[in-house]
N, C-alpha and C positions, 0 to 999 in steps of 0.2 A: 945285918943289912949293910950292903956295900955303899960307901959314899962315892959320888961321881968324881972322876978324875977331870983334869982341866980340859981334855979333849972331848969329854962327854957333856960338859956344861953348855947349856943353851944361852947364847948371848944375842940380845936383840940388836938389829942393825942400828936402831936409834941410839943405842949406847955408844956406838963407835963413830957416829957422824958428828963432826964439829960444825954446828950451824952458825957459828960466829963468822966464818969466812964464806964468801960467795963461791959456789961450785964453778969450776972452770969450764964445764961443758953446757952451762945454762945461759940462755940469752932471752930475757923477758921481752925483747923487741923482735924476736925472730918471726912471729906471725905477721907483723907489720912489714918487715923486710921481704918476706915471701910474697905477700900481696902486691907490693910495689914491683917486684921482679916480674910477676905474672902480668900485671897491667902493662909494663914496658914491653914484654914479649908479644902481647896481643895487640898493642898499638891502637887501643880504643875499640877493637872488634869484640863481639860477644861470642860465647860458645854455649852449646847446650850441655856439654859435659867435658870432663877431663877423663881420658880413657887410659886404662892400665891393662897389662897382660894378666890373664887369669891364673897363670902358673907361677910367675915370679914377681908380680905386682909392679913391674917396671912401667913407667909412664910411656905411652906410645903416641898420644895425641893431646895437644893442649887446646886446639880449636876444631870443633866438629859440629855437624848438624845432624840432629836425630831424624830418622826416617819417619815420614808422615804416617805410614800404615803399620810398620813393624817397629815398635818402640824400643826393641833391644838391638836395633841396627843403627849404624852411624856412617856418615860419609865425611871425608876430609880431603884437603889438598896438601896441607903441610903436616908432616908427621915427624916423630923422633923415635929413635931406637927400633926402627922397623927395617926389614930387608925384604925386597921383592925377589921371590924365587923364580928366576927366569927359566929354570929347567922344568918347572912344574906349571904348565899351561892347562887351564881348565876351560871347558866349553860351557857357556851359559846361554840358556834359551830365554830370551827377553820376553817372549810372549807365551803365556801358559796355553796348553792345548785346549781347544774348544771341545768340551764334552757334550755329546748329544747332537752336534751338528755334523752333517755329512759333507765331505769334501772329496774331490778327486785326488788321487795319489800325487799327481804332478803338481797340483796347486799347493798341497801340503809341503812337498819337498822344497819348492821355490820359496815359500813363506818361511819355512824353518831355517833354511840356509841364509836368507836375507836378514832375519831378525835374531840370529844367534850371534853371540859375541865371545871372543877369546879373552880370558882374564888370567892373570898370574896370581899365584898364591902369595900372601904376605905373611911373614913370620916375625916373631919377636927377635931382635938381634941379640938379646941376652940369653934366652933359653930355647929358641927355635920352635916355639909353640905357634901353630897356625892361628892367626887372629883375624884374617880377612882376605880380600882380593884387591888387585890393582887392575883397573880397566884401561882400554885403549884411549880414553879421554884424559888419562893421567889423574884419575880420582881413586882414592882409597875407599873401599867399602868394608867397614868393620862389623863383624857379627859375633865374634868370640872374644869379647873384652868386658872389663868391669868398669862401668861408668861411675863417676863421682861428681858431686856438685862443683861447678867452676868457681 
C-alpha cells in the first residue's frame, strides 16, 4: 500500500489559521456602521424594501413604496445604479380595456390615446438587465427586482 505524499495529505483549514490574532478583514461593528449609514441616507424616511437587480444583485433603490395591488412591483423617485434607456420608449395603456361593454370606435380611439402614456425602459447600470420603467412624472416603476427588508 502506498503512503500519501505531502501533496496528497488532507490538511484542515483550522490547522492553518492562527486564532490568536484578529483577522484584518473582520469588523464586528460593521452591521452597526451599515445601519447608521442607511439611516443617514434615508434622513428619517421609511421604505418598504431595498431593491436589487435580479441578475447581478446590485442595489438599485434604497427608498421605495410597494404597489398596493401588485405586491411584486415598487415605485420610487430616488434610485442608484440605474440608467434610463432614452432610446427605448414603450407605450403604456393606463386603462385596461373594458371587456363586454360596447363602444363606438371613435370613442375608444379618443380614450385610448388620452389615457396611454409613454415610458422609458430602466436598466441596471452594472449589467444592463431591464428592471423597470421611468414615466413622464419622473417616477421609477420597478417590476423586475429582488426586494429585501430595509
